[in-house]
ZALOVEX-221562 format. One record per residue (C-alpha): x negated, y, z negated. Coordinates in steps of 0.001 Angstrom, whole numbers, plus 500000, padded with zeros to 6 digits. Example, Ala and Ser with C-alpha at 12.3 -4.5 7.8 and 13.67 -1.06 7.14 Angstrom:
[r [487700, 495500, 492200]]
[r [486330, 498940, 492860]]
//
This chain:
[r [439967, 122195, 926047]]
[r [443647, 121580, 926581]]
[r [444842, 118255, 925155]]
[r [446456, 116331, 927987]]
[r [446618, 112761, 926641]]
[r [444678, 110494, 924317]]
[r [442122, 109648, 926981]]
[r [441845, 112973, 928799]]
[r [441734, 116693, 928303]]
[r [441395, 119636, 930620]]
[r [439340, 122798, 930342]]
[r [441568, 125847, 930461]]
[r [440978, 129590, 930411]]
[r [443320, 132030, 928709]]
[r [443582, 135722, 929580]]
[r [442302, 138167, 926990]]
[r [443694, 141683, 927325]]
[r [441582, 144451, 925826]]
[r [442877, 147277, 923680]]
[r [441963, 149885, 926311]]
[r [443872, 148161, 929103]]
[r [446901, 147725, 926831]]
[r [446728, 151367, 925824]]
[r [446503, 152450, 929476]]
[r [449429, 150250, 930452]]
[r [451604, 151290, 927526]]
[r [453079, 154257, 929379]]
[r [454176, 152423, 932504]]
[r [454796, 148753, 931686]]
[r [455756, 148905, 928030]]
[r [457971, 151988, 928221]]
[r [461156, 150038, 927466]]
[r [460270, 149966, 923756]]
[r [461188, 152968, 921626]]
[r [458171, 153502, 919430]]
[r [454915, 152224, 920848]]
[r [451957, 154109, 919478]]
[r [448288, 153121, 919455]]
[r [448527, 151426, 916026]]
[r [451158, 149006, 917286]]
[r [449122, 148268, 920381]]
[r [445982, 147770, 918289]]
[r [447814, 145413, 915923]]
[r [449194, 143484, 918878]]
[r [445729, 143297, 920412]]
[r [444217, 141949, 917176]]
[r [447054, 139466, 916715]]
[r [446739, 138311, 920307]]
[r [443002, 137758, 919916]]
[r [443436, 135895, 916631]]
[r [446183, 133665, 918005]]
[r [444180, 132851, 921146]]
[r [441151, 131926, 919033]]
[r [443297, 129798, 916740]]
[r [444947, 128094, 919721]]
[r [441563, 127363, 921249]]
[r [440187, 125926, 918021]]
[r [443260, 123741, 917461]]
[r [443250, 122404, 921013]]
[r [439514, 121748, 920786]]
[r [439921, 119919, 917485]]
[r [442774, 117846, 918897]]
[r [440730, 116916, 921971]]
[r [437735, 116044, 919791]]
[r [439801, 113808, 917518]]
[r [441360, 112002, 920478]]
[r [437897, 111440, 921972]]
[r [436664, 110093, 918643]]
[r [439679, 107819, 918347]]
[r [439085, 106438, 921842]]
[r [435377, 105907, 921125]]
[r [436118, 104105, 917856]]
[r [438694, 101900, 919564]]
[r [436132, 100920, 922200]]
[r [433492, 100285, 919532]]
[r [435897, 098092, 917542]]
[r [436787, 096115, 920647]]
[r [433107, 095624, 921545]]
[r [432282, 094571, 917971]]
[r [435101, 092014, 918069]]
[r [433788, 090563, 921321]]
[r [430261, 090399, 919891]]
[r [431516, 088616, 916765]]
[r [433341, 086075, 918933]]
[r [430199, 085394, 921007]]
[r [428005, 085040, 917925]]
[r [430528, 082724, 916256]]
[r [430582, 080521, 919352]]
[r [426764, 080424, 919462]]
[r [426594, 079586, 915749]]
[r [429139, 076777, 916107]]
[r [427319, 075286, 919112]]
[r [423985, 075382, 917294]]
[r [425495, 073821, 914178]]
[r [427094, 071071, 916264]]
[r [423784, 070397, 917992]]
[r [422004, 070036, 914629]]
[r [424708, 067671, 913342]]
[r [424513, 065588, 916523]]
[r [420703, 065397, 916260]]
[r [420888, 064236, 912630]]
[r [423485, 061585, 913512]]
[r [421289, 060310, 916342]]
[r [418312, 060083, 913944]]
[r [420398, 058207, 911351]]
[r [421735, 055771, 913929]]
[r [418265, 055282, 915445]]
[r [416793, 054595, 912001]]
[r [419558, 052105, 911196]]
[r [419043, 050352, 914541]]
[r [415285, 050117, 913929]]
[r [415869, 048338, 910607]]
[r [417918, 045565, 912246]]
//
């Protein structure tokens, strides 16, 4: 996964060159270097593989963290909206109970007169 932005990422493929193909191409493509034996090519091949794996893991971790951050932001927003709705319901119910008690007190006082 290639990290594009906080809300999106893109799947990407990277080329992986094998040791045999590098060794075969060393005579024609890489001839501009002075000393290029099989040990250097093997070391380059191992380094290339390790760096591609590291790059992939870092990009994947970055994409995962951004997805988690987005999910937590949405969850926090939804929890805030739910708290607001429940607070409004609680206040309405409390007001209804207070109004009912006042009506009973006033009705009782009117019945005594």
